[in-house]
C-alpha positions in Angstrom: 0.4 -3.6 -17.8 2.1 -5.7 -15.1 2.5 -6.8 -11.6 1.8 -3.6 -9.6 2.6 -5.0 -6.0 3.5 -8.0 -4.1 1.7 -8.9 -0.8 3.0 -11.8 0.7 1.9 -14.9 -1.2 -0.2 -12.5 -3.6 0.3 -10.2 -6.5 -1.8 -7.4 -7.8 -1.8 -7.2 -11.5 -3.6 -5.0 -14.1 -3.0 -7.4 -17.1 -6.7 -7.7 -18.5 -5.8 -11.1 -20.3 -4.8 -12.6 -17.0 -8.4 -12.1 -15.5 -10.2 -15.4 -15.0 -13.6 -14.5 -16.3 -15.3 -17.6 -14.7 -13.9 -16.7 -11.3 -15.4 -13.0 -11.7 -18.7 -14.4 -12.9 -18.9 -16.9 -9.8 -18.2 -14.3 -7.2 -20.4 -11.5 -8.8 -23.3 -14.0 -9.5 -23.2 -15.8 -6.2 -21.8 -13.4 -3.5 -22.0 -9.8 -4.6 -25.0 -8.1 -3.1 -24.6 -5.3 -5.7 -24.4 -7.3 -8.9 -26.4 -10.5 -8.7 -29.1 -9.1 -11.0 -26.4 -9.2 -13.9 -26.7 -12.1 -16.4 -23.3 -13.5 -17.6 -23.4 -11.7 -21.0 -23.7 -8.3 -18.9 -20.6 -9.1 -17.0 -18.8 -10.2 -20.2 -19.7 -6.8 -21.8 -18.5 -4.8 -18.9 -15.3 -6.5 -18.8 -14.9 -5.9 -22.5 -15.7 -2.1 -22.1 -13.6 -1.7 -18.9 -11.0 1.0 -18.9 -9.1 -0.9 -16.5 -9.3 -4.3 -14.7 -7.0 -5.2 -11.7 -6.9 -8.7 -10.1 -5.3 -10.2 -7.1 -3.5 -13.5 -7.7 -2.7 -16.2 -5.1 1.0 -16.9 -6.4 1.2 -20.6 -5.4 -2.1 -21.5 -7.2 -2.3 -18.6 -9.8 -6.0 -18.1 -8.6 -7.8 -14.9 -9.0 -8.9 -14.0 -5.4 -9.7 -10.3 -6.0 -10.8 -8.0 -8.6 -11.8 -4.4 -9.4 -13.0 -2.9 -12.6 -12.8 0.7 -13.5 -15.0 2.6 -16.2 -13.5 6.0 -17.1 -13.2 8.7 -19.8 -9.6 8.5 -19.7 -8.8 11.9 -18.9 -10.2 13.1 -15.7 -13.1 10.8 -14.1 -13.1 7.2 -13.1 -15.7 5.1 -11.6 -14.6 2.2 -9.3 -16.7 -1.0 -9.6 -17.1 -4.7 -8.7 -14.4 -4.6 -6.1 -14.0 -7.8 -4.0 -11.6 -10.3 -2.3 -12.8 -13.9 -1.9 -13.7 -14.4 1.7 -11.1 -17.1 2.3 -8.3 -14.7 1.4 -9.6 -11.6 3.5 -7.9 -10.1 6.5 -4.3 -9.8 4.8 -4.7 -6.3 3.4 -5.5 -7.5 0.1 -8.6 -5.2 -0.3 -6.5 -2.2 0.5 -3.7 -3.3 -1.7 -6.0 -3.9 -4.7 -7.9 -0.5 -4.3 -4.6 1.4 -3.7 -3.3 -0.4 -6.8 -6.2 0.6 -8.8 -6.7 4.1 -7.8 -2.9 5.2 -7.1 -0.8 3.3 -9.4 -0.9 3.5 -12.9 -3.2 5.6 -15.2 -5.9 7.7 -13.5 -4.1 8.5 -10.5 -4.8 12.2 -10.9 -8.4 11.6 -11.7 -11.7 12.2 -9.5 -12.9 8.9 -8.5 -16.4 7.6 -7.8 -17.8 4.5 -6.5 -21.0 3.2 -4.8 -20.8 0.9 -1.8 -22.9 -0.2 1.2 -19.7 -1.5 3.0 -16.0 -1.2 3.3 -16.0 2.7 3.8 -13.0 2.4 6.1 -10.9 0.7 3.3 -12.0 3.3 0.7 -11.1 6.2 3.1 -7.6 4.9 3.4 -7.1 5.8 -0.4 -8.9 9.3 -0.2 -12.7 8.4 -0.7 -15.2 10.4 1.2 -18.8 11.3 1.0 -19.4 13.6 -1.8 -19.6 17.3 -1.8 -22.5 19.5 -2.9 -21.4 19.5 -6.5 -22.4 15.8 -7.0 -25.7 14.9 -8.1 -26.9 11.4 -9.2 -29.7 10.0 -11.1 -30.3 6.4 -9.7 -30.8 3.7 -12.2 -34.3 2.4 -12.5 -33.1 -1.0 -12.1 -31.8 -0.1 -8.7 -34.6 -0.2 -6.7 -35.8 -3.6 -7.9 -32.3 -5.1 -7.1 -32.4 -3.6 -3.7 -35.6 -5.1 -2.9 -34.7 -8.4 -4.3 -31.2 -8.7 -2.7 -30.7 -6.7 0.3 -27.3 -5.6 1.3 -25.4 -8.6 3.1 -27.4 -11.2 1.5 
């Protein structure tokens, strides 16, 4: 676990001890359309159980400005979750660097990767994500419909 890549004044790092949990909670609870239903204890459990976490850090301040969490069996399958870059730091290629570092560098680069997203399809396509083939079926979570009604995409 170490710095994976440097992008200008930023570094992408997969050291779980470096993750600012307060910053992750602040973004997910206030800005993430996909995650505002969670309580702090949910996020803490997800971070503790994550197979891998990757952060983007602003080098001059040390602040966490981007994040991704991975759930995996550690052998063949990984799920990319909670990917974000703080709005003030977007437009510098950090999202692409974050996703590329998470998926292509380090453990899991040969895995089948999954994610759910309502936006940034072009970013994910850069690292090989595409619509699923006919072999993928999904049983949606029961919480999902209530969340979608309460927090429409983009709000």
